[in-house]
C-alpha positions in Angstrom: 75.9 -67.6 60.5 74.2 -65.2 57.9 77.3 -66.1 55.4 77.0 -70.0 56.1 72.9 -69.6 55.2 73.9 -67.1 52.2 76.5 -69.4 51.0 74.0 -72.6 50.7 71.6 -70.1 49.6 73.8 -69.2 46.7 74.7 -73.1 45.8 70.7 -74.1 46.0 70.1 -71.3 43.1 72.7 -72.7 41.2 71.9 -76.2 41.2 68.8 -75.1 39.7 67.5 -76.0 36.2 68.2 -73.1 33.7 64.6 -72.6 32.8 63.7 -71.9 36.2 66.3 -69.4 37.0 65.3 -65.8 36.7 65.6 -64.7 33.2 65.9 -61.4 31.1 63.1 -61.0 29.8 63.8 -61.3 26.1 65.6 -64.3 25.8 63.6 -65.8 23.6 62.4 -64.9 20.2 58.8 -62.8 20.4 56.0 -63.6 18.1 54.0 -60.5 17.5 50.0 -61.1 16.2 48.5 -59.7 13.5 44.8 -60.4 13.1 44.2 -59.4 9.7 45.8 -61.3 6.5 49.0 -59.8 4.9 48.6 -56.2 2.9 46.6 -54.6 4.9 47.6 -51.2 7.3 48.0 -53.3 10.7 50.0 -55.5 8.6 52.1 -52.8 7.5 52.2 -51.4 11.0 52.6 -55.0 12.8 56.0 -56.0 10.3 57.5 -51.6 11.0 57.5 -51.8 14.5 58.6 -55.9 14.4 61.7 -54.7 12.9 62.5 -52.6 14.8 61.5 -53.5 18.2 63.6 -56.5 17.5 66.6 -54.9 16.8 66.4 -52.3 20.7 65.5 -55.5 22.2 68.3 -57.6 21.2 65.4 -60.7 20.1 63.8 -61.4 16.8 59.8 -60.2 17.1 58.1 -62.0 14.4 54.8 -61.5 13.1 52.4 -64.2 12.5 49.7 -63.1 11.1 45.6 -64.9 11.8 43.2 -63.8 9.9 39.4 -63.4 10.6 36.3 -63.0 12.0 37.1 -59.0 11.3 40.2 -59.3 14.3 38.3 -61.6 16.4 40.8 -64.9 15.5 44.2 -63.4 16.8 42.7 -61.2 19.5 41.8 -64.2 21.4 44.7 -66.3 20.1 46.7 -63.9 22.1 44.0 -64.0 25.0 45.0 -67.1 25.9 48.4 -67.4 25.5 50.7 -68.1 28.0 51.1 -64.4 29.9 54.9 -64.4 29.7 55.7 -61.5 27.1 56.4 -63.7 23.9 52.9 -63.6 22.3 51.5 -60.2 21.5 49.2 -58.5 20.0 49.1 -56.2 17.2 45.8 -54.4 18.8 43.2 -51.7 17.2 39.9 -49.9 17.6 38.3 -53.6 17.0 39.7 -54.7 19.6 38.0 -51.7 21.7 34.3 -51.8 19.3 34.1 -55.5 18.7 32.8 -56.1 22.4 29.6 -53.5 21.8 29.0 -55.5 18.8 29.4 -59.1 19.6 27.3 -60.8 21.7 29.6 -64.0 21.5 33.6 -63.0 20.7 35.7 -66.1 20.9 37.6 -64.4 24.1 37.0 -62.5 27.0 38.3 -58.7 25.8 39.2 -58.4 29.9 42.3 -61.4 29.2 44.1 -58.5 26.8 45.2 -55.5 28.2 47.2 -52.5 26.6 51.0 -51.8 26.4 51.2 -49.0 24.2 49.6 -47.0 21.8 52.1 -46.0 18.8 50.3 -45.2 15.7 47.1 -43.1 14.5 46.0 -42.7 11.1 43.2 -41.4 8.9 40.3 -43.2 7.5 39.6 -42.3 4.0 36.9 -43.4 1.7 38.6 -44.4 -1.7 36.2 -45.6 -5.2 38.1 -47.7 -7.8 39.1 -45.9 -11.2 35.9 -47.2 -12.7 33.0 -45.7 -10.1 30.5 -44.1 -11.9 31.1 -40.6 -9.0 33.6 -38.6 -8.9 33.0 -37.0 -5.4 30.3 -37.3 -2.8 28.3 -36.5 -3.7 27.6 -38.5 -7.2 29.0 -41.5 -5.1 25.1 -41.1 -3.1 22.9 -40.3 -5.5 24.2 -43.0 -7.7 23.6 -45.7 -4.7 20.1 -43.7 -4.0 19.2 -44.5 -7.6 21.4 -48.0 -8.1 20.0 -50.2 -5.1 22.2 -52.7 -4.4 24.8 -51.7 -7.5 28.0 -50.9 -5.2 29.5 -53.1 -3.0 31.7 -51.8 -0.6 34.8 -53.9 0.6 35.8 -54.5 3.7 38.1 -56.3 6.2 35.6 -58.4 7.9 32.0 -58.0 9.8 32.7 -55.7 12.4 35.9 -54.1 11.2 37.0 -50.3 11.0 35.9 -49.7 7.6 32.6 -51.5 7.6 31.9 -49.3 11.0 32.9 -46.1 9.2 30.8 -47.7 6.2 27.5 -48.2 8.0 28.0 -44.7 10.2 28.3 -43.1 6.2 25.3 -44.7 5.2 23.4 -43.6 8.1 24.5 -40.0 7.4 23.6 -39.8 3.6 20.9 -42.5 2.9 23.8 -44.2 0.7 22.9 -47.7 0.0 25.9 -49.9 -0.3 26.3 -53.6 -0.2 28.7 -54.9 2.4 31.1 -57.2 1.0 33.9 -58.7 3.5 37.6 -60.1 3.6 39.9 -61.0 6.2 41.5 -57.8 5.9 42.6 -55.0 4.2 44.7 -56.6 1.8 42.4 -58.5 0.3 39.8 -56.1 -0.5 42.0 -54.0 -2.1 43.5 -56.0 -4.4 39.4 -56.6 -5.7 38.5 -52.7 -5.3 41.4 -52.0 -7.8 40.3 -54.7 -9.8 37.0 -53.3 -9.8 34.7 -56.5 -7.9 34.3 -53.4 -5.3 33.5 -50.4 -6.1 34.5 -48.2 -2.5 36.0 -49.1 1.0 37.0 -46.9 3.9 39.7 -47.9 4.9 42.9 -46.5 6.3 45.7 -44.0 4.0 48.2 -45.8 3.8 46.5 -49.0 2.7 45.2 -46.5 -0.8 47.1 -44.0 -0.5 49.8 -45.3 -3.2 47.3 -46.8 -6.0 45.6 -43.0 -5.8 49.4 -41.1 -6.7 49.3 -44.3 -8.6 45.8 -43.3 -10.5 44.5 -46.2 -9.8 41.7 -45.0 -7.2 40.1 -41.9 -6.3 39.5 -40.5 -3.1 37.0 -38.6 -2.6 36.9 -37.6 1.3 38.7 -37.8 4.5 37.2 -38.7 7.7 38.9 -36.4 9.8 38.5 -32.9 11.1 40.7 -31.6 9.1 42.4 -32.7 6.0 45.4 -34.8 5.5 48.2 -33.1 5.0 49.6 -36.1 3.1 46.4 -35.3 0.4 45.8 -31.7 0.6 43.2 -32.0 -2.1 40.7 -34.7 -0.5 38.4 -32.7 1.8 37.1 -33.7 4.9 33.6 -35.3 5.6 32.4 -32.6 6.4 33.7 -29.9 3.6 31.5 -33.0 1.6 28.5 -32.0 3.1 28.3 -35.3 5.6 28.6 -34.4 9.6 29.6 -35.5 13.0 31.5 -38.3 10.8 34.5 -38.2 12.3 36.8 -41.5 13.0 40.3 -42.0 13.1 42.0 -45.4 13.2 44.9 -45.7 16.3 47.0 -48.7 16.8 49.1 -50.1 19.7 50.2 -53.2 21.2 48.3 -55.7 23.4 49.6 -58.7 26.1 47.6 -61.4 28.0 46.4 -60.5 31.0 48.3 -61.1 33.8 51.4 -60.1 31.5 54.7 -59.3 34.6 54.5 -55.1 35.7 58.3 -55.0 34.7 57.6 -56.9 31.2 55.2 -54.8 29.9 57.8 -51.5 31.1 59.9 -53.4 29.2 57.6 -53.2 26.2 57.1 -49.7 26.3 60.3 -48.4 26.6 61.3 -50.3 23.8 58.3 -48.6 22.4 59.2 -45.2 22.8 62.8 -45.6 21.6 61.2 -46.9 17.7 58.6 -44.9 17.9 60.8 -41.5 18.4 
């Protein structure tokens, strides 16, 4: 009787449509949502991780930039997506701090779950080549003497760029005008052209421009100097105390995603980031 039941069960499963049978994840391309415009560090991280994850998973991981509202639009898209592992978010500090700053987010933060952290980077104070300051002291002094004259770019309202800038102003008494963009990429373009005079940015986003002499790096928001820019002082060394802020990046998924899918993604990231 047991054999007959097993055979009958096998036949009933075989008769199911393909979509109903258990699938090996992933069986189709995965969308990785980057919640900022192309050109910034989040976008660069996303595309790099997507390429290597796709190689490991055997399915393409396609980056989709959904910019706006300081990253909330992209995060909201993923939070409301089907929790099947095929729509993921390139998460950053924005997803951690926005719920504390914004009363009406376009999504419920509890609808996102962390998968894995894969990178941390330093943040720096960068000024345009024509900015009237060569160090932090000169920048703060000029802003106080000329209130409203220095424009501070950011990746959007509530972005980590803005938050570091607000922290800097509260610590120093500096006076900057906040100019939000839809990502660090567009903000960097205007920094290079001199339309804005400064930005608090992830180091990878401005390092190539600094090496080319197009922007100046005045300080780094880390406890120690960054090995990539050993001549740039920390905020503390420049006279700005209690202003250590490092950015992190990770993968997030819609709440309700199966544990086995989360583990598959974690294992893949472990290989990719070695």
